[in-house]
N, C-alpha and C positions, 0 to 999 in steps of 0.2 A: 549302170555304165553305157555311155555313148560317145565313141571316139571317132566317128565316121568321118568327121571332118578335121581331124587332128592335123593334117597337113597343110590346112588353110593358114596363111600367115597370121591373120587376126586371132584364130583360135590359139594357134601355137604361141603367140604372144602372151595370152592370157595365162597358159600353162607356165610358160616360163616365169612370169611374174609371181605366180603363185609358189614356185619353187623357190624363187630368189628372195622372196619378201616374208619374213617371220611375221611381221606384225599385221594381223588382220585388217585394221582399219587403214594402214598405210598401202596394203595390197589393193583395197578397194578404191581408194583415192588414185593410185597409179594406173587403174585399169579403166578409168572413166573415158579417157580418149580413145581407147581401143574399142569399148563398148559403142560410143558415138559413130565410129566408123563402120558399124555393123548395120546401118540403117539403109544402105544402097540396096537398090532392087536386085542387083546382080548377085550380091552376098545372100541375101533373103531368099532369093530363088534356089541357090545351091542348098541352103538349109532345108528348105520345103522339099526339095527332091531327094535330099539324103534321107530325110525322115521318111518318105513314101517307100524308099527303096529298103528301109529297114523292117523286117517282119514283125518285130516285137511292137512297133509303133503302128504299122499298118493294121494289125490285127487287135489292137488295144480295145479294151471296152471301157468307155468313158462313164464315170460315175458322175452324178448331177453336181456333186459338191467340187469337182475338180475345175480348175480354171483351163479353158482351151490352150494349148501351148505347142510350140515347136522346139525340139531340142537342139541346141547348138554344141554343148559339150557336157559331160557329166562323168565325175569320177568319185572316189570315196569322200573327197573334201570339197570339191568345187562343182558348182551346178550352174549351168548358163543357158537361159532359155529365152524365147519370145513368148510373152503372155498377151492373151487377147481378151478384152473386157468388151461386153456388148451391153446395150440398154435392157433394163429388167421390164417384167410384165406390169409392174405398178406404174412405171414412169417417173418414179419419185426419186430424183437424183439426190434429194437432201436426205435419203436414208442410207444406212449402212448396207453394203452388199454382202458383208461377211461379219461374223463374230469378231470382237476384239480378241486379237491372239499374238502369241510371240512365236520365235522359231528357235526357241532354246539358245545354245551357244553359237548360234550361225549369225553372221553378219548378213544384210540384204541390201543390195544396191539396186535401184530401179530408175531407168531411163525412159521417159515418154517420148516415143518418136512418130506417134501416128494418133490423130484424134484429139478430143476435147480434154482427156485427162480426167482427173477427179480429186476429191478432197481427201486428205490422209491426216489422221491425229495420231501423235506418238504420246504415250503415257510414261510417267516416271517407272522405272523397272524396279524400284523398291516398292513392293505391295505388302500390305499388312491384311491379315486374315481376321476379321471380327469374330467375337464369340458366337454370334448367331449365324455364323457360316457365310456371311457376305464378306466383300473385299473392299478395301480402300484403294481406289485408283485416283491418281492425280494427272490431269492433263499438263503435258510438257509443252508441246508445241502444236500448232496447227498449219498444215502445209497445203497450199493450192498446187497439186501435183500436175501441171499442165505440159502442153507440147514443148520439148526442149528442156525440161527440167530434170535433174538428177536429184534423187532422194536416197540416202543412206540410213537404214534402221540399224542401230547396233544390236547386239545379241542380247537377248531376255527382254527387250523392250517392247511391250504390248503396243500394237497400232491398229488403226481402223481404216477402212478403205470405203468410200462412199460409192453409191451407183454411179454410172457414167450416163451423160446425155447421148453420146454417140459413141460408135465402135472406137475403142482405144487400144493401142498396143504398145507394150513396153519391153524393154530388154531387161531382164533380171539375172543378178549374180549373187548366188550364196556362197559362202565359204565358212569354215570353222574359225571361231574366234578362241584361239588356243589360251589366251590370257584369262578367259571367264569360264572355264570348264567347272570350276568349283563354286560358282556363283550360287548362293542359297535364296531361292525365291520362296513365296509363302506356301507353295504346295508341292516343290520338288518335282514337278512334272517336266517332262521334256518339252511337251507343248501344251499350253493351258489356254482355253478360251473363256472369254467373259461376255456378258450381256448386261445391258442397263434397262432397269425396269422400276418404275415407281421411286425414282431418285436413288435407286441402291445398284451396287454392281454385284453380280452372281457369277460363279465360276462352274465351267463344264470341262473336264478333262477329256482328252481326245477320244478315249474308248466311249465315254457317256455320249459325246457329241455323235459318232458314228452310229451308235445305238438308236438315239433319239431320232436321227436324220432318216434312218432306215424304216422307221414307223409312220412317216409322212406319205400320205396317200399317193401323190403323184411324183415319188422319187423314182428315179430311173438309174438303172445300173448299166444300161446299154444306150446311152444318149447318142443321138446323131447330131444335135444340136452344137456339139463341140467341132464335129467335122464341117458343119455348114459355117461355123464361126471362122475357122481356119481358111476355108476356100473363100468366103466373103472378104476377108483381109487380103488374100492373094489378087482377087479379082480388083480391089480398090487401089492396090499399089501398082497394078499394071502388068501382072505376070502372064506370059503369054507363049511359054514353050509347048507348043501343040504337039511336037514329036514326042516329047516325054510324056505328056498327058496320055496320049493315044496308047502308049506303050503300057502305063499303069492300068487304064481303063481296060485294055484287052487281056490283061494278066488274070488268069482264072482264080488266082488266090485273093485278088482284091475284093473286099467286103462290099455288098451292095449299096451300103450307105456312102462309101467313098465314091464308088462308081457314079451314083447318084449326081453328087456335087461336083466331081471332076468333069462330068460331061457337060454341066452347066458351064463351068470354067472354059471347057474346050469351045463350046459353041457361042460364047460370049453372051450368053442369057443371064439376066440379072440374078445375082445370089443376094437376096436381103440378108440382113443380120438377124440371127435367131433371137428369139424373146426368151430369156431365161427367168424362171421364178426364183428370184434371188431370196426370197423369205425362206426357202429351203436351207439356205446357208446361215440364215440367223434363227433357225428352228421356229419358224413361223411368228417370230417377234418382230415388231416394227422398231427399229432401233434409228431414233431421229438425231441426226447430227447437231442440230440446234440445241437440244436438251443437254448434250454432253458439253457443248462449248460454253454453256453458262457458268 
């Protein structure tokens, strides 16, 4: 739950639309204009500061598999955030940055407002499980999710995201799709992940994914790269409220990792984008987009 910005007109409008519109797909379509209005520096600055004033966010320990983000609004059925993607250690933008996955009975809208964007592949949500345990996934559409583009991923639809060439930021909105609660997929998992290897698709449920990822040697449960990614974005878009920064830096409860990058932001010293090992999120598998597109 995050409602620190509930009095902001843009946030209250999303909440109002959510309550007024029963149809999830219509709600997302009607929310697009409001989401596009959330790209101004003044509003992003308010979100950044509201997050740093929130103890749960400030003290959060970031695991490697998480996407760096800032919370805009969150309740039991609606989740609105800024997501930040940075280049990976391999530099291979033609590879997947995460396993193929769906979000259960949640609809996802994503609007790219900063950076180069990425390629996204949607798959048919009707998935068959083969007798040998592999799965039949069919590509539905391929999207160049570039700056200014909106992409809506329906509930239960598996999708794939490529690595980015440069820092990319999106506004993302999740909400429950009440019409698809009873959809029967091949696994009945709330979230299922898939990877492509040797011409076949294999499935990994969320528990298996988290177990496998924890065994990777350089996996971190207290990553400061996420903090660096957030501060890097704020620096690139021109954030400069030094009075606020000084207040947070001098707060004895502020973790050292935040102090480190907030000081760089305060002093206007360059904060480069962190380099993530995205193969952690693909379980050390190299999933090439071109192989899936064939």
